[in-house]
C-alpha positions in Angstrom: 0.0 -0.2 0.3 1.2 3.5 -1.1 -1.9 5.8 -1.2 -4.8 5.7 0.7 -7.4 3.9 0.0 -11.1 4.5 1.5 -14.3 2.5 1.1 -18.1 3.6 2.0 -21.0 0.7 1.5 -24.2 2.5 3.1 -27.0 0.5 3.8 -30.6 1.3 5.0 -30.0 1.2 8.6 -26.4 1.4 8.2 -22.9 2.6 6.7 -19.2 2.0 7.0 -16.6 4.0 5.9 -13.0 2.5 5.6 -9.4 4.0 5.2 -6.1 1.9 4.7 -2.7 3.3 4.2 0.8 2.5 4.6 2.8 4.2 6.9 6.3 4.1 6.7 7.0 4.4 10.4 7.7 2.1 13.6 3.8 1.1 14.9 4.9 2.4 17.9 5.3 5.9 16.7 1.9 5.6 15.4 0.1 4.2 18.1 1.7 7.1 20.2 0.3 9.4 17.6 -2.8 7.9 18.1 -3.4 7.9 21.9 -1.9 11.4 22.9 -5.2 13.4 23.1 -3.3 16.4 23.9 -1.1 16.1 20.6 -4.4 15.3 18.0 -5.2 19.1 17.3 -1.1 19.6 15.9 -0.9 17.2 13.6 -4.7 15.7 12.9 -7.2 18.8 10.5 -10.3 16.7 11.3 -10.0 17.1 15.1 -10.2 20.4 17.2 -9.8 19.4 20.7 -9.8 15.9 22.2 -10.3 16.3 26.4 -9.7 13.2 28.2 -7.2 10.6 28.4 -6.6 8.1 25.3 -6.9 4.9 27.6 -9.0 1.8 28.4 -13.1 2.6 29.5 -12.0 6.2 29.6 -14.8 8.8 27.6 -13.3 11.0 25.6 -14.8 14.7 24.3 -14.3 15.2 20.8 -14.9 18.6 18.6 -14.2 18.4 14.9 -14.4 20.8 12.2 -17.6 22.1 11.0 -19.4 21.5 13.7 -20.4 22.7 17.4 -21.7 18.9 18.4 -19.4 17.8 20.8 -18.7 13.6 20.7 -18.6 12.0 23.3 -17.3 8.0 22.3 -15.2 5.6 24.7 -12.2 4.0 24.5 -12.5 -0.2 24.5 -10.7 -3.1 22.5 -7.1 -1.6 23.4 -4.3 -3.5 22.4 -1.3 -1.3 22.3 0.4 -0.6 18.8 -1.9 -3.4 17.3 -6.2 -2.3 17.9 -8.4 0.4 19.6 -12.0 1.3 19.2 -13.7 4.2 20.1 -17.7 3.4 20.7 -20.5 5.9 21.2 -24.6 5.5 21.2 -27.1 2.6 22.1 -28.2 0.2 19.7 -31.2 -0.7 18.4 -31.3 3.6 18.0 -27.8 5.2 16.8 -24.3 3.8 17.2 -21.1 5.2 15.8 -18.3 2.9 15.8 -14.6 4.0 15.1 -11.9 0.8 14.9 -8.1 2.2 14.9 -5.8 -1.0 13.3 -2.5 -1.3 12.8 -0.1 -4.0 11.4 3.3 -4.0 11.6 5.3 -5.0 8.0 8.2 -6.8 7.3 10.2 -3.9 6.2 9.4 -2.2 9.3 6.4 0.1 8.2 3.1 -0.1 9.5 -0.3 -0.7 7.9 -2.8 1.5 8.7 -6.7 0.5 8.9 -9.8 3.6 10.2 -13.0 2.3 9.8 -16.1 4.1 11.0 -19.3 2.2 11.6 -22.7 3.8 11.6 -26.1 1.7 12.5 -29.3 1.3 14.2 -33.0 2.6 13.9 -32.1 6.5 13.7 -29.9 6.2 11.0 -31.8 6.1 8.4 -33.5 9.0 9.1 -30.0 11.2 10.0 -28.1 9.7 7.3 -28.3 12.2 4.7 -27.2 14.9 7.2 -24.1 12.7 7.6 -20.3 14.8 6.0 -19.1 12.8 3.1 -17.0 10.6 5.0 -13.9 10.2 2.1 -12.4 13.5 2.7 -12.4 13.6 6.3 -11.0 10.1 6.5 -8.3 11.0 3.6 -7.4 13.7 5.7 -7.3 11.7 8.9 -5.0 9.4 7.3 -2.9 11.6 5.4 -2.5 13.4 8.2 -1.1 10.8 10.9 1.2 9.6 7.4 2.8 12.2 7.0 3.4 13.2 10.8 4.5 9.5 11.8 6.9 9.9 8.8 8.3 12.8 10.3 9.0 11.5 13.5 11.1 8.2 12.0 12.9 10.4 9.1 14.0 12.5 12.6 14.7 9.0 14.7 16.7 7.8 11.7 18.9 11.2 11.3 19.4 11.0 14.9 20.4 7.2 14.5 22.4 7.8 11.9 24.3 10.3 13.8 25.2 8.4 16.7 26.2 5.7 14.8 29.0 7.6 13.0 30.2 8.6 16.9 29.0 12.5 15.5 
């Protein structure tokens, strides 16, 4: 994977949006960016603020550009450097579940996948009010990739200087 790949599937009572990209950085770097709530707005253009800590069982308060609504997902399913889930709402009414997955590659890079599922009876009524997730997801993946690869380059430069005795 080199460029981000977005897919979206909609149904009457649900929708799934997915972005996948390969990041030329170790999963440790990518994971650190994903769990650093305070740092999110610095590198991520799709989130203006996160209140709370990104840890198992914690409830976050997310602010995003273009809406006054504060999203309040709960963090769950945390497997460090591999996976976590942010979810909000109650089935069968309305539920949103965002899953982040990291897969380490043999070449030292990381495959990143983010998937958002909306479902519930109310979904059919509100789906036309939801934004187009393609540009939002592409921006998120591109921002994460750019920041992680920048950090990886800085680490490599520092390591190379140390090996040369600089």
